[in-house]
C-alpha positions in Angstrom: 0.8 44.6 9.8 -1.3 45.8 6.8 -5.0 46.3 7.2 -5.2 44.1 4.5 -3.3 41.2 6.2 -4.9 41.6 9.1 -8.6 41.3 7.5 -7.4 37.8 5.8 -6.2 36.5 9.1 -9.5 37.5 10.9 -11.3 35.6 7.8 -9.2 32.6 8.5 -9.7 32.3 12.2 -13.2 32.6 11.5 -13.3 29.7 9.0 -10.9 27.6 11.2 -13.4 28.0 14.2 -16.2 26.9 11.6 -14.1 24.2 10.3 -13.5 23.0 13.9 -17.4 23.0 14.4 -17.8 21.2 11.4 -15.4 18.6 11.9 -17.1 17.8 15.6 -20.4 17.3 14.2 -19.0 15.0 11.7 -17.4 12.9 14.7 -20.8 13.2 16.2 -22.8 11.8 13.4 -19.9 8.9 12.9 -20.1 8.0 16.4 -24.0 7.5 15.7 -23.4 5.3 12.8 -20.8 3.2 14.9 -23.9 3.0 17.6 -26.5 1.4 14.6 -23.9 -0.6 13.3 -25.3 -4.4 13.8 -21.9 -6.4 12.8 -19.4 -4.3 14.8 -17.5 -3.6 11.5 -15.3 -0.4 12.3 -14.2 0.0 8.7 -16.1 -0.1 5.5 -13.7 0.3 2.8 -16.1 0.7 -0.1 -18.1 3.6 2.0 -14.6 5.6 2.5 -13.4 5.2 -1.2 -16.6 6.7 -2.3 -16.3 9.5 0.2 -12.6 10.4 -1.3 -14.0 9.7 -4.8 -17.1 12.0 -4.3 -14.7 15.0 -2.7 -12.1 15.0 -5.2 -14.9 14.9 -7.9 -16.2 18.1 -6.3 -13.0 19.6 -5.7 -12.7 23.1 -7.6 -9.1 23.7 -6.1 -6.5 25.2 -5.1 -6.2 22.0 -3.2 -4.8 18.9 -5.5 -6.9 16.1 -5.6 -4.3 14.2 -3.5 -4.2 16.9 -0.8 -7.9 16.5 -0.6 -7.4 12.5 -0.2 -4.9 13.0 2.5 -6.6 15.6 4.3 -9.9 14.0 4.7 -8.4 10.6 5.1 -7.1 12.0 8.4 -10.6 13.1 9.3 -11.9 9.8 8.9 -9.3 8.7 10.7 -9.9 10.2 13.8 -13.8 9.9 13.6 -13.1 6.2 13.2 -11.0 6.0 16.0 -14.1 7.3 17.9 -15.7 4.2 17.5 -12.6 1.6 18.3 -9.3 2.2 17.6 -7.6 0.0 14.8 -4.5 -1.9 14.9 -2.8 -2.6 11.6 0.0 -4.7 11.2 2.9 -3.6 8.9 6.3 -4.6 7.6 8.6 -3.0 9.7 10.2 -1.6 11.9 9.2 1.8 12.1 10.4 4.2 9.4 9.8 1.4 6.5 7.6 2.6 3.0 5.3 -0.1 4.1 4.3 2.0 7.6 4.0 5.1 5.4 1.5 3.5 2.9 -0.5 2.4 6.0 -0.7 6.0 7.5 -1.6 7.1 3.9 -4.6 4.7 3.9 -5.6 4.4 7.5 -4.6 8.1 8.5 -2.8 8.5 11.9 -5.5 7.5 14.2 -4.2 3.7 14.5 -2.8 1.4 16.5 0.4 0.3 14.5 2.2 -3.0 15.0 5.5 -3.6 12.9 6.3 -6.9 11.7 9.7 -8.7 11.1 8.5 -10.3 7.9 5.7 -10.1 5.5 4.6 -13.5 6.8 4.2 -12.0 10.3 1.8 -9.2 8.7 -0.1 -12.5 7.7 -0.2 -14.1 10.6 -0.9 -11.2 12.7 -4.4 -10.6 11.0 -5.0 -14.3 10.6 -4.7 -14.5 14.5 -6.8 -11.4 15.3 -3.8 -9.6 16.8 -4.6 -6.9 14.2 -7.5 -5.8 12.1 -5.7 -5.4 8.9 -2.1 -5.9 7.8 -0.5 -3.9 4.9 2.4 -5.6 2.8 4.4 -4.3 -0.4 3.2 -6.7 -3.8 4.8 -4.9 -6.3 7.3 -2.3 -7.7 7.3 -0.3 -10.7 11.1 -0.8 -11.6 11.4 -4.3 -9.7 8.6 -6.0 -10.2 6.6 -8.3 -8.1 7.2 -8.9 -4.5 7.3 -12.9 -4.3 6.8 -13.7 -0.8 3.5 -11.8 -0.8 2.2 -13.6 -3.8 3.2 -17.0 -2.1 1.3 -15.8 1.3 -1.8 -14.8 -0.8 -1.9 -18.3 -2.0 -1.8 -19.8 1.1 -3.9 -17.5 3.5 -7.3 -17.3 4.1 -7.4 -13.3 4.0 -8.9 -11.0 1.6 -7.4 -8.3 -0.3 -9.4 -5.4 1.0 -7.5 -2.3 -0.7 -4.6 -1.0 -2.2 -2.0 1.7 -1.8 0.1 3.5 -4.5 3.1 5.1 -2.9 5.6 7.0 -4.8 9.0 5.6 -3.4 11.8 8.7 -3.3 14.9 6.8 -1.9 17.7 8.7 0.0 21.3 7.8 0.9 21.6 8.3 4.8 24.7 8.2 6.5 26.2 9.7 9.9 28.1 12.1 7.9 27.8 13.0 4.3 30.8 12.5 2.9 30.2 9.9 0.5 34.1 9.2 -0.4 34.8 7.3 3.0 31.3 4.8 2.3 32.7 1.4 2.5 29.3 -0.3 3.0 25.9 0.4 2.1 22.7 -1.3 3.4 19.2 -1.5 2.1 16.5 -3.8 1.3 17.2 -5.8 -2.1 14.4 -3.9 -3.9 15.7 -0.5 -2.9 19.3 -1.7 -4.2 17.9 -2.7 -7.4 15.8 0.6 -7.7 18.9 2.6 -7.4 21.7 0.4 -9.3 22.3 3.4 -12.0 22.9 6.1 -8.9 25.2 3.7 -6.9 27.3 2.5 -10.1 27.9 6.1 -10.8 28.5 7.7 -7.3 29.6 4.6 -5.0 30.9 2.0 -7.5 33.1 0.3 -5.1 31.2 0.0 -1.8 29.8 -3.3 -1.0 25.9 -3.7 -1.2 24.5 -5.4 1.5 21.1 -6.6 1.5 18.9 -6.3 5.1 15.2 -7.3 5.7 14.1 -3.6 5.5 15.3 -0.1 4.6 14.5 1.0 8.7 16.8 -2.1 9.4 19.3 -0.6 7.1 19.1 3.0 8.8 19.9 1.0 12.0 22.8 -0.6 11.0 24.3 2.7 9.3 23.9 4.6 12.6 26.2 2.0 14.2 28.9 2.4 11.7 30.4 5.6 10.5 31.9 3.9 7.6 28.4 2.8 6.4 25.3 4.4 4.7 21.8 3.1 4.2 19.5 3.6 1.6 15.8 4.4 2.7 13.2 7.1 3.1 13.9 10.3 4.7 11.5 9.3 7.7 14.2 6.9 8.9 16.6 9.5 8.9 14.5 11.1 11.5 14.0 8.2 13.7 17.8 6.9 13.5 19.6 10.1 14.2 21.3 10.0 10.3 22.1 12.8 7.8 20.2 13.1 4.5 23.3 12.7 2.2 21.6 12.8 -1.1 17.7 12.8 -2.0 15.6 11.0 -4.7 18.3 8.7 -5.7 16.1 6.1 -7.6 16.8 5.4 -11.3 13.1 6.3 -12.3 11.4 9.3 -11.0 8.2 7.3 -11.4 9.1 4.9 -9.1 6.1 3.3 -7.2 5.4 0.6 -5.0 2.1 -1.0 -4.8 0.9 -2.1 -1.4 -2.2 -4.4 -0.4 -4.4 -4.1 2.4 -5.1 -7.4 4.0 -7.9 -8.2 5.9 -11.0 -10.6 7.0 -14.0 -9.1 5.6 -15.5 -9.1 1.8 -15.8 -5.6 1.1 -18.7 -4.6 -1.1 -18.6 -3.0 -4.6 -17.5 1.0 -4.1 -18.2 1.6 -7.9 -14.6 1.7 -8.7 -13.0 -1.7 -7.8 -10.3 -4.4 -8.9 -10.3 -8.1 -8.2 -7.2 -10.2 -8.1 -7.5 -13.8 -8.2 -4.7 -16.5 -8.8 -5.4 -19.4 -11.4 -3.5 -22.5 -12.1 -3.8 -23.8 -16.1 -4.6 -27.5 -16.8 -1.3 -28.7 -18.4 -2.6 -29.2 -22.1 -1.6 -26.7 -25.4 -3.4 -23.5 -25.4 -4.2 -23.7 -21.5 -3.4 -19.9 -20.9 -5.5 -18.7 -23.5 -8.3 -20.7 -22.3 -7.8 -18.5 -19.1 -8.2 -15.5 -21.1 -10.8 -16.4 -23.2 -13.6 -15.9 -20.8 -13.0 -12.3 -19.8 -12.7 -11.4 -23.1 -16.0 -12.9 -24.2 -17.5 -11.2 -21.0 -15.6 -7.5 -21.6 -13.5 -7.4 -18.9 -10.5 -6.0 -18.7 -7.0 -7.6 -17.4 -5.0 -5.1 -15.6 -1.9 -7.5 -14.9 -0.9 -11.0 -15.0 2.2 -12.1 -13.2 3.5 -16.2 -13.1 4.8 -17.6 -10.3 6.2 -21.4 -9.6 3.4 -23.3 -8.1 5.6 -25.0 -5.5 3.6 -28.4 -6.4 5.7 -29.5 -9.2 9.0 -28.5 -11.6 8.0 -26.2 -13.8 4.3 -25.7 -13.0 3.3 -22.0 -12.5 0.1 -20.1 -11.3 -0.8 -16.9 -12.5 -1.7 -13.9 -10.4 -4.2 -11.9 -12.4 -5.8 -8.4 -11.7 -9.2 -7.3 -13.1 -11.3 -4.3 -13.6 -14.5 -4.8 -11.8 -16.0 -6.6 -8.9 -17.1 -10.0 -8.2 -20.3 -8.8 -7.8 -20.6 -7.0 -11.1 -22.7 -9.4 -13.5 -19.9 -9.3 -16.2 -17.1 -10.2 -13.9 -19.3 -13.1 -12.2 -20.4 -14.7 -15.7 -16.4 -14.5 -16.7 -15.5 -15.7 -13.2 -17.9 -18.9 -13.8 -16.8 -19.5 -17.0 -13.3 -19.3 -16.0 -13.5 -21.9 -13.2 -14.5 -24.3 -15.9 -11.8 -23.6 -18.1 -9.0 -23.5 -15.0 -7.3 -26.2 -13.0 -7.8 -24.0 -9.9 -9.3 -20.4 -9.1 -8.9 -18.6 -6.1 -10.3 -15.0 -5.7 -8.2 -13.3 -3.6 -10.5 -10.3 -3.0 -12.4 -7.4 -4.6 -11.7 -3.9 -3.3 -11.7 0.0 -4.4 -9.1 1.2 -6.9 -6.5 3.1 -5.0 -7.3 6.9 -5.2 
C-alpha cells in the first residue's frame, strides 16, 4: 500500500469516527424533541422537507442533491424511530414500486404494511392500523390511477406528502431465453409503459394484467415459460433473473405517489395543495372554476377530470395548485372558488417532493 493511500484512508477513518459522534448527538437531540412534543406527533412533514431543502441548498458536492436527500432521509428515519416506530401501509406485496416509494420517503426504519389493494391502504390508515399510507396517483406515460382518485374523493384522509420515483422496468424470468416466453405478467400500467418494447421483442406473448408487479414476479417464478415486468428488487425477492433492463418506452418514466395520513401539514415554504371540485351544470362553469386562481395569482399544475359516479356524463375535477392553504393568496382564491363551484374538497396541502 502506498503511503498516500494509507494517509487518505486514515483521514476517512477519523472522519467516520466524527460522523458517528455527530449522528449520535443528532439522535439524542431528536429524542429530547420527542419528549417535548405535546401532541405526540412523531412525523412533521414540513419540518423534514425544510431540512432537506436547506441541506440541498448548502450542498457544494461532490454528492448530488439526490444523494444528499437519500442520506439525510435515512438519518432522520433512524432518529425518528427512537421516538416511536412508524407503520406505513403501501400497495404490496413486497417488491413493488410503491414499497420503493415508501422507503424513499420514510427511510428504512419503519414497519412496512403491504396491502393487497389501494382501498386497503386507505382503510389501514383510516382504522389506525398504520400511521401513513403510500399509493400511486399518476404516471408520466400512462396517466392517472383512477382508483386512487376515487378513494381520495370518499376518504377523510389528508394528503401529507408526495414522492416522485423514476420507474425502470425489467423483464424477469427463470431463464433468459425470451424466445420461449409464452406469457408475460405485469400490472396494467407497467404493460402500458413497455408496450413498444414488447411489440418489438415479444409480439406473440400473451400479456396478462395482475394486481401488482410483485404478484407478476411471483407468478413468473412458478411458470418457466412466463416472464414478469417488474423492478429489479422483485427479482431478488422471488429468485428470478433480470433478462432485460430499462425496457420502459420513455426513459423519463416517472410515477408520482401520495402519502396519506390523518394530520394537517403546516406550511414548509414550498408547498402544493390538491383539490377535488365539481362544476355547476351551466355554460362556462369550468372557466368559472379557473378564474379565481388567475385573479389571485395562483398557478395550477394539474387538472384531471373523472366521472362523478353520481349521474350520466357528470364529472369532478382533480386539481393541484402551487402554495399552501394557509398562504394568503391561496386562501383568497379558495374562498372565491367555493362560491363558484358546486362542490370543493381540499385533499391536503403538503411539501413539494424533493
